[in-house]
N, C-alpha and C positions, 0 to 999 in steps of 0.2 A: 917941351913937348906940348904942342898946341892941340886944341880941340879937334881941328880938322884931321890931324894925324891919327888921333884916337878913333874918330869916327870912320876913317878909311880902314883902319885895322879891324874894327868891329864889323864893318860892311863886308870886308874880304872873308872874315871868319864865318859869318853867317852864310855867305854865298857858298863857301867851301862845305859847310855842314849840309846845306840843302843839296848840293851836287852829289856829295858822297852818299847821303842817305836815300837818294831817289831810287836806285835799283832795288834796294831791299823793300822799301815802302811800296813801290809800284807792284812788285811781284806779290807781296802780301795782300795788297788790295785786290789784284786780279784773282788770286786763289780764294780770298774771302768771298768775292762776288760769285765765283763758280760754285763754291760750296753752299752759299745761301740760295742760289737758284736750284741746286740739287735738293736742298732741304725743302724748299717750297714746292717743288714738283712731286717729291716722294712723301711729303708730310712727315718726315723724320725730324723731330724737333729736339735733337740731342745737343745741348749747349757745348759739350766738350768735343764735338765733331769738327769744329772749326780750328781748334788749336794745333793739332798735329800737322795738318797740311800747311798751315801758315808757317809753323816752325821749320818744316822741311823746305818751304819755298825761300825763306830768309837764309837758311843754311846754304841752299843752292846758289842764291844770289851772292853770298859772301865768297863761296868757292869760285864762281865764275868771274865776278867783277872785283874780287879782292885785289889783284895786282893793279888794276886801274885805280881803285879807290886809294890804295897805298901811294901810288904815284901822285895823285892829286894832293894828298895830305903832305907828302914830302915836298912838293913844289911850294905849297903854302908856307911850310916851316922854313924852307930855304929863303923865300922872300921876306918872311918875318925876321929871321936872324940877320939877313942882309941889310935890313932897314934899321938895325939897332944903332949903327953909327950915325944915323941922321937924327936920333933923339937928342934933344937939347934939354938938359936938366936945369 
């Protein structure tokens, strides 16, 4: 098992993590921005006001994008298990 193979696996794993987490992080970012603009315009400075909408947005993202995220993870796992026979110990 060479260094290039390990680096390729690590690169693919990080890319998969980034791709899978983007819908949840993006929606949480948008909801946080909307809530902070709402707080700034109404001058309501309640720190717990941002948590519930963000949690609901992440839950919504998991429900909507869940099958797609699962397919991405399954494809990565199949590629990883398929490359086991190329490992040289």
